[in-house]
N, C-alpha and C positions, 0 to 999 in steps of 0.2 A: 700520547695525549693524556693529559691528566684529567680525570673526571672526578671533581671534588664538589660536594653540595653542602652549603651551610644552612640553608633554610628548609630544604625539602627532605629527601629520604636518606637515612643512614641505618641499615639493618646489619647486625653482626650475629653470627650463628655460633654453634657449639664448637668447643675444642675437643679433640679426641679424648674420650674418658671411658672408664669401665662402664659397661651396660648394667643398668639396675634391673634386677630380676622382677621385683614386685613394684607395681605402680598402678595408679588409677587415674583416669582422666575424668574430670567433672562432666556431668551431663549437660551443663549449661556454662556459658562463658562466665568465668569468675567475676569479671568486671567489664562494663561497657566503656570504662575510661582507661583501659589498658589495651595495648596492642601487641605486646611481646610476651609470650608464655613459654618459658624454658623449663621443661620438666626433667631435663638432664642435669640441671643445676651446674651448668658449665659456664654460663655467662657471668662476668662480674656485674655487680648490682648497678654500677654507674652506666654500663652499656645498656642494660635493660631499661634504665631510666631514659636514656637517650632515644631508644627505639620508641618508647611510649610517647615522648615529646614529639617525635616525628609523626607517629600515628595520629596524634591529636591534630597536628598541623595539616596533615593530608585530609582528614575528614572536615576540618574547618574550612579549608580553602578550595577543596576539590569535590567535597561531598562523596568521598570514596572511603570505605572502611577497609583498611589494609592491615591484615593480621599475619603475624609470623608465629608458628607453633613448632617447637622442637620437642620430640618425644624420644624416650629411650628405645622403644620398640613398638611394633604394631600389634603385639600380643596375638600373633598367629593370623591376623586378618590381612586382607588385600588392601593396598593403600588407596586405590581409586574409590571403592565404595565407602571406605572409612572416611576419606576426605569429604566426600559429598554429604555423608551423614553428619559429620562434625559441623560442616558449613551451615546446615539447617538447624541442628540442635543448638548451636551457639548463636544462631540468628545473626550471622555476619552480614552487615549491610542494613540491619534493622533501623538504624537511626539516620539513614540516607533517604533522599527523595526517590524511592524506588528500591531496587535490589542491586546495589552497587557495592558489593563486597569482593575482596580478593583474599584468599587464604594460601599462604605458602606453608606446606607441611613437610618437615624433614624428619625422617626416622633414622635414628642413630645405628641401631643394630643391623637393620636390613640395608642401610645406606641407600635409601630411596627418597626421591623428591616428587612432590605433586603440587601443582598450582591449580587452584580451583577459582573460577571466576563467576560472579553473579550474573543473573539474567540480563540486566540492563547494561552490562559491559561487554557482552559476548560479541557484539558487532565490531567493537574496537579491538578486542583481544580474542580473536578466533583461535580454535585449537591449533592450527598450523603455527601461529605466532607463539602461543604458549609453549609448544614443543620446542621451537627454536630457542626460546629463552631458557628453558630447562637444560637443554643440551649445550648451548653456546655460551651461556653465562654461568649459571649455578654449577652445573656438572664440571665444566672446565676448571673453574676456580677451586671447587672443593677437591678435585683431584690434584690440585697444586697445593692443597692444605692452606688455602688462602680464603678463609671465611669472610673476612672484612670486604675484600674486593668483590667477592662473589655476589653478595646481596646488594652492595653499594651500586655496582654496575647494573645489576638486574633492575633495581628500582628506578635508577635514572633512565633506563631504556623504556620502562613503562610510562614515565612522565613524558619523555621525548616523543613517544608515539602519539600521545594526546595532542601535543602541540603541532607536530608535523601533519597530522590529519585534520588540524583545525577544529578539533572536537571538544575543546575545553568547556565552552559554554553549554554544548549539548549534554555533556556529562553532568554538569552542575545542575541543569534545569530540567532534565528528562526523568520522568517516572514511568514505571511499567504499568500498563492498564490492569494487570493482574496483581496489583499490590497486595490484595488480601489473601492471596494463596499462601499456604504454609511453607512453600519451598523457596529457596533462595538461589539455587543453582541446579543445573541438569545432571551434574555428576559424570559428564562425559570426558573423553580425552584420555591420553595415555599417561604413564608415569615414567620417570627417568631414574636409572640406577647409576650410582657413582662408586668409585673406589677411593676412599679418603686418602689423600696424599699419594695416590698411585703414580702420578706424573711428576711429582715434586723433584725426584732425583734422576729422572730420565733426561738424557742430553737432547737438546734441540737438534733436529736434523741439520746437518751441515750443508751450507750453500756451496755449489760448485764454484771453482775459481773463475770460470767464465761469467757466472751470474754475479759473483762478488764484484768483478770489474764493472759490470753493467750497473749495479747498484752502489757504485762508488761516488766520490765527490763529482759535482757537475760544474759545467762552465758558467752557468748563470743561475740565479735564484729560481727562475721559472722552471728551468730544466730539473733542478733539484726537487721542486714541488711536484712536478709530474712524475719523477721517479718514486718519490715517497708515496704518491697516490697509487702507483703500480704495486708497491709492496702490500698496501691494504687490499687492493683488488685480488691479488694472488694469495692473500692470507699468509704472508711470509712472517714467520715467528722469529727469525734470526735478527736480533737487535745488535749484533756485532758488525753489521754491514757498515761500510764507510760512508753511506749516505747520511748516517747519524754523526753528530759532532762527538768529540771525545767525552765531554761532560754528559752528553745524552746516553752514551754507552754505560757510563758509570751509574747513571740514574736507573737504567733498565736492569741493572744487577739486583735492584731492590724493589722493582715495580713490575707487576705482571699485567698482561692484557689477554683478552680472549678473542676467539674468532668472531664472536658476536659483536664485540666492540669495534674490531677492525672493519667488519662489514658495515656497521652503522655509521662509522666515521666516513667511510668511502661514499656511502649513499647520501650523506648529508652534504658533501662537497660536490658531488657529481652534477654537472650541468650548470654550476654557478659561474658567474663572471668574476675574475680576479685581476687585480693590477699589482704591479711590483713597485714598492717604494724602497729606495736604497740610500744609505748614508755610510760611506766608507766600507768597512768589512761586515756591516749589518744590513739585512734586508727584511722587509715584511711583505708577504703576499696576502692581500686583503681585498675586501669588497671595494668597488670604485667609490669615489667621493660622493657622487650623485645618487648613491643607493639610499632608499628610504630608511628611516630609523628602524622601523619594525623588521625590515629585512636585514639591515646591518647587524643588529644585535643577535640575529640567528645565524650569521655567517662568520664562523670563527677565523681570526687571522692566524697566519703561520709565520714563525720566525726562522730566519736562516743566517748562518754565520760563515764567513769565508776563511779558509786556512790556506797555506801555501799550495795545497793540492786541489782546492776548488771549494764549491759551496756545499754545506751540510745543513740538514734540518736541525734546529736547536730545540728539541723536545724538552731538554732539561729546563731551559728558561721558560718555555711555555707552561710547563707543569707547575712552576713556582709563581707565575704572574697572572695566569688566566684561570678563572673559576667558571665551571659549567653548571647550569641548572636547567635540566631539560635541554632544549636546543639553544637556549640563550647563553651568552657569555658576558663576563665583565672582568675588568682588571682589578686584581687585588694588590698589586704593587706597581708603582710608577717610577721607581728609581733604577730601572733597568735600561739597557742601551737601545731598546727598540721604540722608545717613546717618541722619537722624531716623526714616526709615521702618523701620530695622532695630534700633531700640533695644530691642524686645521679644525679640530673638534673641541667643543665645549665639554670638558670632562667633569662629570658630577658623580655622586655616590653610586647610582645604579645604571646610568645611561650615558651615551655619547652622542652629542648633538652636532651635526655638521654646520659650521658657521657659514651661512650662505646669504648674508645680508641682514641677519637678525640683530637687533639692538638691545632688546629687553629679555628678561627671563621670568617665567612663571613658576616652573618646577613641579610638574606632575609626571608620574610614570604610570604605566599600564601593566600591572603584574600578569594579568590574564586577559588575552584579547583574541577575538576572531576578526581578522581583517575584513573591513567592509560591513561589519555587523555591530553597530552600537545599540544602545548606550554601553559605555565601558566602565568597569570597576577601576578605580584609580587609587594611587597612593601619592602623598606629597614627598618630594625630595627633602632630605634632611636639611634644615636651616634654609629653606626656600621661602619665597614670598607666599606660596600656596600654603605651606605649613603654618607660617606666622599668622596668616589670615584666618585659620581655623579649618581648612580642608583636612579631612581625616582619612585614614586607611579604610578601604572598602566603600568609600563614597561612590555613587554612580554619577558619572559626568553627563550632564544634559546639554549645556551650552556654555559658550564663552563670548561675552560681549554681544549677546543676542544671536549668535550663529550656532546652530545645532551641530554637535560634533558627531560625525559619521565615520571617521577614520582614526585609528590610533596615531597619536603624535601630530594630529592636525593642528593642535595648539602651537607647536613649534613653528610651523609655517606661518601662522598668524602673527608671530612675534616680529615679523618684518614691518608690520604696520604701527608698532608701538615704540615708545621711548621709555627709558628708566624713569620711574616716578609717576607714570600714567596709572590711573585707577580703572580697573575693569570689573565687570560683574560676571561671576561664575555661578552657574546654577547646578546644584547637585541634588541627588535624591538620597536621603538618609533615613533609615527606619521607615520607609514607605512614604515619606513626605519630602516635598521639594524645599530646598533651602537656598536662598540667595546670599552669596558671600562676596564682599568687596575686597579686591586684592590690589595692593600697590606693587607694581612691577619693579624688579631690581636690575642693576647693570649685569652684563655677562661677566661671570667670574669663574674661572676654571680652577681645579685643584693644582694645575701647573702654573698658576699666576702668583706663586709665592716661593720664598726661599725653601729649599735650595735649588728649585727648578728655575727660578728667575734670579739672576745674580748680577751684581754690578762690579765694576773694576775694583780689585782689592779685597773682595770677599774671601773668606776662608775656603780652601779647596783641597781635596785629597785625591780625587781621581778614581773613586770606587764606583762600581755598579752593583746594586743590591737587589735581592728578591727574598721571598719567604723560604724558610727551611722546609724540609719534608718530614712526614711523621716518623720515618725510620731514623732520621737524624735527631729528632726531638726525644726519641727514646734514650739516647745517649746523653744529650745535653739539651735542656729545655730552653731553647733559644730560637729566635725567628730570623736573625740577621745572617743571610747567606750571601757570600761574595760571588756574583755572577762573572765579573771581569774586572781587571784593573787597567787603566789607561797607560799606554807606553810612555815612560819618562815621568810619570806622575809620582807624587809623594808615596802613594800606596805601593806602587811597584818598587820604588827605591827602598822602602821599608821591608820588602820581602813578602808581601801578601800575594796570594795566588787565587785563581778561580777555584771555587769549591770550598774555600775556608769558611768556617763558621765563627763569627765573632760573638763570644759569649760573655764578655765583660768590657764595658767602657766606663770611664770615670763617672761615678754617681749611680751606677746600675748594679752594684754588688747585691747578691742574695736574691735576685729575681731575673726572670728571662729578659733578654735584650731584644728590642725591636728597632725598626727604622726611626721611630720617634725619639728613642734614646740617643741615637747617633746624631740626628738632626739637632736636638737640643744641645748636645755636647759641642757640635760644630759652631753653633751660634755664639757660644761663649768663648770660642778660641779666636786667636788672631794669627795672621801669617807669621811664621817664624817660631811660634810656640811648639813645644813638643809634648806628646802624651803617649801613654802606653795602652795597648789593646790586647786582650787575651783571646787566643784563637785555638780552635780545634781543627786539626788538619787530618784529612783522610779518615775521620772518625776515630782516630787513635792518638795522635801526637798533640800534646798541649804546648803552646808557645805563648810567649809574651813579647810582642814586637813594639818597638818605639817608632812613631811616625812624626815627622815634622810637618806642620800644617803649611800648605802652599798658598799662593796668592792667585786669585782668579783674574784672568785677562780674557778678552773676547777671543772666541775660537776654541777655548779649552773645553773638554767634555768630561763627563763623569761628575759625581757628587763632590 
């Protein structure tokens, strides 16, 4: 499962470097508008900037002061008292409503980790949880010499815990009664020691032949889903098992996971109801259609592909098409072969609305919500009636058409009563004052209601399925257009394209990275029978230029 965050947390730590003998740590936090302090001088400046951007976002949206501190050494001190002292001296959490700070301290020479949590977050992040995070996320990734994934997964897990415990509003609105005390944390808890890169070259324990057969291809998508869940429950690290598709095995050569991630994923799926949607050799195991929106967006779908041997989980495509933020997910690519499972949903920028008799669209989302506890902070969908009427990010939704909103996405259920063109009154609270906004509702229009997802007879067709490239691929070629599959007998297959190819140049895209928009724009200009040449990177090594003849779409053909 790919855990990638665009808006929330991205922390990157030190690379192995010579320890600096003499250094001094300031008695006070150098800046309240910075969140990453690297005294090893190991981090590139652009990464430090990114961490600072995320720290600003965390404090703004969650009222939590999240600081990362990387030091050359502890100068002979113990890390536990030193972390507590720094927490208070630097007044981490000072600008929150209470004492809501978190400090991650990493000492390079001693190879020790300590996470310190402020008073008002201790009920959410108790010592037992912090210990698990240090051991199962940070320690495991640092011992694989994978700094990026270590903190990325750690911070996503912090956010996910907020959501799953339904405590987002409590964190934002609660302040400690002892706010005037000079302390910001108790300084309790253990610390964790790691050996940087110690596990990177160790072979993963081999799975017995009997277990390999057990975790092989399955007869049905549901059985494959259940087997995959068993690998998580058993904390199985072997990604060469045949329960994984061939492309997923290749993906895992470049992508690491930790026991903490596997446990968290299993816990998130356990006890949930799933249904199977299948089309040909592709299947999606997902929440039932009648699932409420707020539950649906927290229940990640799983993709499966069938080979001659049976059904495999397609982690490769999932990692390229689904983005996780806390417990919620959304699609970042819609040109892949699993979109058939979402045809009954209205797909917008941030959410997926089940079409159950709705006729009109308002277009508001609920970035942070506690089910059953309004009023709610909202954001308008991009290019929605709500945005055009003047609804803004962080408005507090009070009522729609005279009805008080008490549940997230209650507005979508209300859309069954209205028609496109109807004008309704939305009342929000902004800067402490109520504001009435008149909104003209729009027709339902999904991202899938346009070319190349909607096609007519004779439209240009090539038979590709696409998704986003991975960071390890973009290190070699700055391109986003990754081939997930090619339809049998299609122009793409006849031209010699293969799953896993990276298309790095299409006509008109020279000297810049290529994305799906470039391909769609090229396809719009072409006519069936015309030929063009595309440049491809294969197996991250071989560069090819392949000629493709544009085909003609007829009903029943699949692919782009």
